[in-house]
N, C-alpha and C positions, 0 to 999 in steps of 0.2 A: 924767340918767345915760344914759338911752336915747338922747338926742340926741347924746351924745358917741360912743356906739357907732355911731350912724348916720353921723356925720361920719367916724369912723374907717373905716367900711366904704366910704363914698363916696370917701375919700381913697385907699383901697386900690384901689377900682374904677377911679378916675381914673388911678392909676399903671399898673394893668393895661391900661387902654385906651391910654395913651400907649405902653406897651411893645408892645401889639398893633399900634398904628399904625406904630410904627417897624419892627416885624417885617414887617408887610404891605408897607411901603415897600421894605424890603430885598428881600423875596421878589419884589415887582413888578419891581424893578430886575434881579434875577436872571433872572426869566422873560423880561423884555425883552431882556436880554443873550443868553439862550439862544435866543430867537426870532431875534434878529439873526444869531447864530452859525449857527443852523439854515438861515436863508435863504442865508447865504453858502455853507454846505456844499452846499445844494441846487444853488445856481448852479454851484459847482465840480463837483459830480457831473454836472450837466447838460452842462457843458463837456467833462468827461471822457467822458461817454457819447457826445456828438457826435463827439469826437475818435476814440473807439473805433470808432464806426460808420464814420467816414471811413477809419480804418485797416483795418477789416474789408473795406471795398470795395477799398481799395488792395491788401490782402493777397490778395483773390480775383483781382484783376488780375495780381498777381505770381505767384500759383499757376498761373494760366492760361499766363502767359509762361514760367514754369519748365517746365510740361509741354511747351510748344512747343520750348523749348530742349532738354529731355530727348529729345524725339522727334528733333530735329535731331542730337543727340549720338549717339543709337542709329543713325540713318541714316549719320552720319559714321563711326561705329565699324564698321558693316557694310561701308561702302565701303573703309575702311582694311583690314579683315580680308580682303576680296576682293583688294585690291591686294597685301596681304602674301602671301596664298596664291598669287597670280599671280607675285609676285616669287620666292617660294620655288620654285615650279614652274619658273620661268625659270632660276633658279640650278641646280636639279637637271638641267634640260635641258642647260644649258651644261656642267655637270660631265660628264654622260653623253656629250655631243658631244666634249668634250676627251678623255675616256677612249677614245671610239671613234676619234678622230683619232690618238691615241697608238698604239692597237692597229693601225690601218691603217698607220701609219708603221713599226711593228715588222714587220708582215706584208710591207710593201713592201721593207724592208731584208732580211727573211728571203728573200723571192723573189729579190732581187738577189744575195744570197749563194748561194742555190741555183742561180741562173742562172750565176753564175761557176763554181760547183762543177760543174754539169752541162756547162758549156763545157769545163772542164778534163777532165772524164771523157770527153766526146765526143772531145776532142783526143787523149787517151790511148788511147781505144778505136780511134780512126781510125789512130793510129800503130801500135797493136797489130795492127789489121786488116791494115795495110800489111805489117807484119812477118810476120803469119801467111800472107798471100798470097805473099810472097816465099818463106817457108819451105815453103808448099804447092807452089810451083813447083819449089823445090829438091828436095822429096821426090818430086815426080812424075818429075823428071829422075833422081833417085837410084833410084827404083823401076825406071825403064827400064834404068839401068845394072845394077841387081841382076838383072833378068831376063836381060840379056846375060851377066852373070857366072854366073848359075845354069846357063844353057845351056852356057857354056864349061866349068864344072866337071863338069857331067853328061857332056859330050863328052870332056874331057881326063882328069880324075881319076876319074870314075865313082864318086862317093860320094853316098850318100843314106841317109836314116833313115826307117824305117817304125814306126808305133805299133801297139800291140796289147796282148797279155799280156806286157808288157815293151817294151823299145826294141830294135829290130833295126837294126844297123849293117851296111850292104851296100857292098861295094867291087867295082869292076871295074877294068880296066886294071892288074891285078895280074900276070897271066900274059901275058908278051909274045907268046907263041904264040897265045893266045886272049884278046884284050882284053875280050871281052864276057862272059867267064866270071865268075860272081859268087862272091865270098868274103864270108861274113857271120858275125856272132855276135849273140846276143840276151842282154841282161842285164835284170834286174828289180831295182828298189829298193823295199823294203818294210820298215817298222819299223827304219829306219836301217841296213839291211843290203843290200849288193849281192849278187846271185846270178846266176851265169852259167847261163842256161837252155839255150842251144844254141850250137854252134860248127861251122862248115862251111868248110873241113875241120877235123876235130878236131885240137887241139893238146895235147901232153902236159903242158906247163908252165903251163897256164891256172890251175891251182889256186893256185900261188904268186902269180900276177898278181892274182887275186881277193882273196887275203889282203892283198896290198899295197894294193889299191884300197880295201878296207874300213878299212885303217889310216890311209891318207893322204887319202882322198877325191879322189885325182887322176884323175878320169874321163878327162880329155882326154889325159893322158899314157898312160893305159891304152889308149885308142883308137889313139894313135900307135904304141904298142908292138905292138898286135895287128895293125895294118896291116903293120908291118915283119915280123912273124912270118909273116903271110900271104904276103908277098913271098918270104921265105926258104923257106916251104913250097912255093910255086910253083916256085922255082928247084930245089928238091930233088925235084920231080916229084909232090908231093902234090896231087891234084885234089879239088875240092869234092864231097863226098858227104854229104848231110844225115844227121847222126848226133846223137841226143840224148845228153846227158851222162849219165854214170853217177850214180845217186842219191847215192853217197857224196861225189862231187866237188861236186855242187850244194849239198850241205848243209854243206860244210866252209867256213864263212865266219864272220867275227867282226863285232862292232858297228863301224860306221863313223861318222864325224862327220855331223852333220845336213846333208843336201844340199838344194839348192834344186830338185832334179829328182826328181819322183815318177813312178814307172812303175806304180802300182797299177792304173791303168785306161787305156784308150785315149785318152780326152780329156786326161788329165794328161800322158801321154807326148807327144802331139802339141803341147801348149802349151809344152813345153820343147825341142822339136827345134831351134828357131832358135838357142838359146844353145849347144847342142852343136855345131851346124854352124859357128857363128861362130868357135869356138875351133879348128876343124879345120885352120886355116891352119898350125898347128904341125906337122901331119903332112906336108904337101907344099905348096910354094908354086908358083904358076903363073908363066909368064914375065911380065915387067914390063908388056908391052904386048900387047894382043890385041883383036880385034874393033874395029878402027879406033881403037886407042889407049885403050880402056877396060879397066880391070882390076878385080878384086874379090877378096874373101877367099873361101875355099872354103866354100860353104854350099849344099848340094844337098839338097832335100827333095822330097817328092811334090808333084804339082801343086796339091793342095788346100791345102798349107801354104806354098807359095812366096811368096804375097802378104803373109804375116805376117812375113817375114824382116826387113823394113825397120824393125820395131819395136825390134830389138836395137841398142843404142848402140854395140856393138863391131863390127857389120857395116858397114863403110864401103867405098865404091868410090873409088879414087884415079883422078884424071884426068891 
């Protein structure tokens, strides 16, 4: 019985040994296969490591080359920037030069226009100067004729005007028996009213004449009428005797139209004497020819105002 048990144990042990042998064989094969695979992996890793090392060396070279390229690029960009800046500066300079050229062209054209304008002005001024010279020569000749006319009127008609407190009209050559005898009257114009200050010789109807003068402002007609009355008085035998007018006669006057003649002061009276004397030709006219063919309108003033007679446009001398 015991032997059966032993055989049974032996057979089990044998089976276990066989199983163990097969398992060992299988494991041995697996280990061999794993070792082979590991060796292959190691070889592959070694190859990869070698390749990686080579790649690292090559990468270092590429990095160095890249740095060189970057340096060259930076230099190229710097050169490009300098050239671009220079180009922009050149463009700006060209633009400024063009603008300057256009400005100079405009100035040249403006100078040409001004030159033409100045030439025209100079031509006009030259023509005007020539005209003024001719006019000056004519006025010089006219002045000489006026002086001759003044002398003639002083000598023939004996009419002159004196300024002062009013305007004094003086006549000679009234009395044929005594041509040098002076007949005169003095009027004053203030506040648009004419006032007779003095009359030599005294005339009775001057009051009505003054009223008419204030109504019509016809001063030159008044002077002409007064001369006629002086002639009538001389014919009647009334001789000049300075006599001031009565106060009531001088105050009997009415408002007259505004006159261009002011007798408020001596300066104003003298400035208007020329116009009064220019109109005096209505009183009496001289012969058509006198003093070598020259004639003029009656305008006799004091020596101080004789040179100013030529300013009146109505005082002309006929040749």
